[in-house]
N, C-alpha and C positions, 0 to 999 in steps of 0.2 A: 514463410510469410517474407512479403520483400522489404529490402531495409526504403524504399520510398513509401510504404504504406504505413510502419515505422513512425518514419519522421515527421512525417501526415499528422498523423491521431497524439504524436508529443506535440505538435506545434497547436494542435487544436485542445487539446488540454490545457495547455502551460496561456493559451491566450483568455481560456473561460476564466482560467483562477486569477491570471493576474489585473484583466479587465474589473470583476467581480471586487478583487481587493482595493485595487487605486480607487473604481469607480464611490468603495463604502470614503475612501478617504475623499474626493470630490462635494459627494454629496454633504458631507460633514461639515467642509469647509465654506462650500456655498451658506447651509445654516447656520452659520456662525459668523456671518458678514465679512467671509475673507473672498479676496481676489483670487481667481485659480489662472494662470499665464500661460500651464501647456500640463496638458495631458496625454500623458506616453505612453504605450507599448513600447516595450521593449527599451536598451538603452544604444548608447552610440549613434551615427549618424542618420537622421529621417529618412526613411524612403520614398514616405506620402505624409503629407503635409497637409491642414484646410483651418481657417480659420472661421470661427460663429459663434451666436450668441449674444447677449449684452454686451457681455466685457471683451466679446473676439477670443477668448480661449482659443487655443494654437491645437487642435487635436491631430497626433505625431504617431505614426507606427514606423520604430526604428530596427534597424537589422538586428540587433543582439536579441536574440527573443528571449532570454531570461529573467526576464522581471521589467518593470515599470516604476513608473515616478508621479507624480503631481507635483508643478513646482507653484508654489505661492507666492505671491507681493510679498516682499520682505525686505525692509532697509538694510538688514543684512549683507543684503546682496546685491544692492545698487542703489541709486537714487530713486526715490520716491515720487512723485507729482504729491505737491503738497492738498489738492483736493481727494488722493486714492489713501492718505495718511492712514485713515480710521478704518478702511479696510487691510492693512498689511499684517501678516500677521504675526509678528512681533510685538506688534499693538494688543493683539484680542488676551482678553483674561487668560490665564494659567487654567481655568475648566474648560475652557474653551476651544485651547489646547489639547488637552490632552482628550478633551472627545473627538479630534482631527485625528491625533494619531493611536487611538484607538481604535479608530472606524475600519481601517485595512483590518485586523486580523478579526472585528465583529462580522464584518460581512463574510468571509471566508468563512467561521460558527454557521450564519446564518443561511448561507447556500449549504451548508453540508445538511442543516437541519430540513431544506427544503427539499432539498434531492429526497432522503432518506424517507421523509414523509411522502412522494412521490413513490417511492420504489414500495412503500408497504401497505400504500392502496393500492396501486397495482398488483402486488402480489410476486414473492421472491421464489423462482422453483430451488429447491436446495434440498441435501443427503439429509434422509432422519437420523439424528445422533445413536444409531446402532453399533456396535463394535464387534469384530472377528475376536475371535478363539485366541485369547492371551497366550503368549509364550511360557513354557513351563518355568513356574519358579520367579515368576516376575513379580512385581508387586499388587499388578491386579487380579492375576491369577490366586495368588495368596490371599486374598481380599475375596475369593470367590464366584467372580465374576465369569464371563463365559459368553462363546458364544451367541451375537442373537440378543445378548441384553440391549435397552436402548436406553442410556440414560440421559434422562429428565435437567435435574440440576446439579450444582457443583458450589458446594459450600451457601448453598441458597439461593445461588445466581440460574435463572433458569437459562437452559441448554435446548430451543427449538429445535438446531441444527447441528450440522457434524461440524462446521467452522463455526459456531455460537463455542461447541461444546470443547475446540482446540483451542480459542484464545480463552477461555476460562480457565483451561488446565495450564496454559503459557503462563496467566498471569501469577495463576497460584504457584506453578513450581519454580519460576523465576526471584517471586519472595521466600519461597522457603517454605511456603503453608502447609499444615497437614488438610488432606484431601479429605471431604464428605460428601458421596455420593449420593446420590435420590437415583432410583429407576423407577421405568413407567411400572412395574408389573408392583410397588409400593415397597420392596426391599431400601433400605438405605446402607451403604457399606463405610469404609474406611478404609483408605489407601494411604500407605507411609508414602512421606515426599523422597524424591531423588532427586542428588545432582547433575542439574540440567547441562549439557552443553553449550556454552551461553556463546561461543566461537561465531556460530552463523544459527541462528533462532531460526531461520526462515527453511531451513531442514526441518524431518518429521523429529518435533519436540516431544509426541505421543509416547513413542517407542521405550525407551526409557522408566516407562509405566507400565508397560504390557498392553498398551489399549494403539487398537489399530482399528481401522475401518472394514466394516463387515462387506467383503466383495462375492456375493455368491459364484457358485460354480459357474465358470462358462468355458464352451465347449471352445477349442483350438483353433480358430476362424477368423482368418486374417479383415478386421474393417479398414478403417481409415490407416491410410499410411501418409505420410509427412515427405512433400518434396525433396526434402534433403537430407534427409536421413540414409541410413546402412539398408531398409528394408526396401525401399524405392533404386537405391544404385543397386543394391546386387541382385533385383531379380524379382523381389517377391509381389504378389498384386493380390487386389482388395478379393476375397472369397476365396483366397489359395486354406488349405486345413493342414495344419501340422502334425504327421503321423507319429514320424523317430526324429530325434536331436542325438547324433552323438551315437548313433547306434538304440538309444531307449524311447519305448514309446513316449509319447506325450497326449495325457488325457483330458487336460487341463490346459486353460489359456495360462493360467499360472503357475503349471509348470513349466512353461514355456519361457515366461517370466523370470524365473530361478535361474535356467538354463542360462539366457541372456544375459542378466546380473554379473553371473560368473565367469562370462567369458568377455570382459573387457579388453579390446583390441586384437581378439584370438577367434578365428575359425572354427563356426561350425558345420560340421554337416550334417544338413537336414534333409529327408523326405514331404513332400508335401504332394496332396490330390489337388491336379485341378483338369479341371473337365472331363474328371472319369479314369483320367490317369495316372500315378505316381511316379513326379520326378523326381529327381536329383537336385540339390541346391548346396551352394559355400556361402554363408554370408556371416560379416566380419562386424562385429557388433562396434559402434563408437565408443570411446572410452571416455569417461566424465566423472569430476569430483562431486562424492556426495556424502556429508557426515562424514569427510575426512579420509575416505578410501575410493579405489575407482571403481568405477563397477561400467557395465556394459547397457548400451540403449540403441536400440534400433528406430526408433519414430514411427514404430506401428501404435493400434490397438485391437481391441480382440472387437467382430460382432458383436452389438447389445441386444441381446434380448430386453425387446422394448418390455413384456409384461413382469420380467423380473425385476427389471428397474424402476416399473411404475409402483412397486410392495416398500420399496427404498426411498420414494422420493414424496417431500412433502409442497406445501406453501405455503409460506409465511404472510397472511394477508389479512390487512382491519381495517376500522372505519373510521373515516377523517378522522374523526377527531381524538382517538386511540390511537392512530398513527402517526396524528403530528405531536403526539407527547411521546412517543416511545420514539420519535425522531428524534426531539430536543433530548432523550435521555442517551441516545445512542452516541450523542453527539457527543456531550457532556464524558461519558463512559469512556471512548474514544481519547478526546482531547486528555485524561486524566489518564491514561495508559502512554500516551506517548509522551507525556512529560513522563511519567514515572521511570519508562525505558530511558529517556533522557539521563534522569539523572541519578541513574543508575552504572549508566557509561561513564558519567563525570565522577562518579564513588568505584571505577574499578568493576563492579558487581556483575554488569555486560560488557561484553567485548565490542568497542569500534569496530569488527567487521562487517556489525548489524547495521552500519548506518550506509545507506544505497544515495548516490549522486544521481544527474539526468540521462546517466546510460541507461540504468537501470529504471528508472521512471518511464523512458522514454520505451523500454521493452516492454513495460509493464501494459501501457498507453496500448501498447498497437496489439499487443495480445487481450486486451481487455476489452476493443473496440470488435477484434474477430470474432467473438464473441455472442455479441451483440449488447442491445442499447440499454441493457440492464445493467449488467458486466458493466458498459465504458460510466455509465453513472454511479453505481459502485465505484469506481477503483475514483471517480473527480471528487466523492463524497470525502474517503479517507485519506486522500492529498489533499482537500480541502482544509479539512481539520488540521494534519501535518503542520501546514503550509500558516496556519492562525494561532497553532503554538508556538511554530519557531519564529513568528515576529514579534512573539510578546515577550521570548527573553530579553534579558535585563542586557543586551548587547548595544554597543555604540554604534549607529548606524541603522540597526534594525528600529521598529515601531515599538519596542520596551526599551530602549536605549532611549528613546527621548521622550519615553513617561517616565522613565527612573528619571532623567534631568525634570520634570515638572513636579514629578512628589519630593525634591527636594527644595525646588523651589518653595514649594505651599511650607514646607516646616522653616523655612531658613526667609521667608520674605522678598527674596530675590532673584532675578534669574542665576544660573550655574554661569561662572564666568566663561568668557569668547578661550580664555587660553584651557583650561579644564577640557572643557568639551573638542577642541582642536586634538589634546591628547589622546581622549574618550576615542575620537574617531581613526583616529593611526592606530590603537589598542585592538578595537572594531575592523579594521580593516585586518590585520592582521588576525584573530581570531576568524573571522570567516575566511580568509583564505585560508587556513588551516584545515577548517570544518569542509569547505572545500574539496582541497587535497585528501584525505581520508576519503571521503565519500567517491572522488574518481577513480581511487586508487584500488578502492573494494569493486566498483564500476568492473575494473580492467579486469580485476583476479577473477571474478567471475566471467567474465567475458573468453579469458585463456581458458576459463578450467569445464566451461561448457555448461 
């Protein structure tokens, strides 16, 4: 996947989310009778600008794409003509100002609901929550789970897909809750909670429980090859069949994966069957960090048996009314989960290493777009929820900071003094810079470790 492709879809994603967020502020301001002077997508020097509408609002596309803003008429920022005084933001009632500040995050939540609604009506293809053979003496094995078990609920919450299963187990694991698991065959088992490695929750958080995804036995035949991976670099081709690796027979693709993972940055002498001939080849897997250790990867997948895959797949689809309700519930659940994770980071229960910045978001934008529109819309819905939650945090400069001031005004009966707001702005700027620094540092670490 090219850098240009990643940048393009990152800009598309940011553009959609920022426009919706700021349009929420814009519409609320118009409905509240406040005059809008400028609607800007991005910060810094304007690249494109046009004025139109009854108020001659300036619509601007600016150079720095990391956000946007809506500038409203305000006596605190300059002289206001007497005729426009009733339309100044600072003269709006506190309840109207609360509505304007809250409208941006609300627009992000609404966008996520609409996206989930559309996806759930369209139908989401996904893996069934079927597990593989738990490792011996793991909590899942001690609870009696075996390969082929399908987990339909965790602590009473439905898990129609393996992604839902992973999320439910992650939430319970981070909270340290005991696990009550319902299976498709009617059994119910208890799984003892285990401490999670909270330094990197993007890695496989299910393995400590002994829960692994069910993978049917696959023939050791090469399928898709990534152009920048070790497989392409060292001459492996689609359709090649692995015969031997370091002198040992390769019977299944899973056997080949274990060999590759154990040989990070070390050559493997292999024999392949290509066009009816057995050929020798040497391949050196790339070394990447995973769960705190170095493992090998070559950038190649197996040739998929479509009939075997179909038995493991499901489609989550609902009618318009139920899809809308489930979209609302999904948005609420993801909002609460995001807030829980932020709170646990502040309390030190979850590592700040899980914080993602613009480089990771750009990478995910490019990857999801490459997988198709359903994957990209799912990505946008998730980031839209995160953006809504982030903006509601009581940090000055964010919408939540403004709401904090307006709530204080309701209780005191007078606006927060300018001096306190200026101090708050400085503190807010420091906190946001610190947050962005953490996120960017994590991005660079992920980039370096592969």
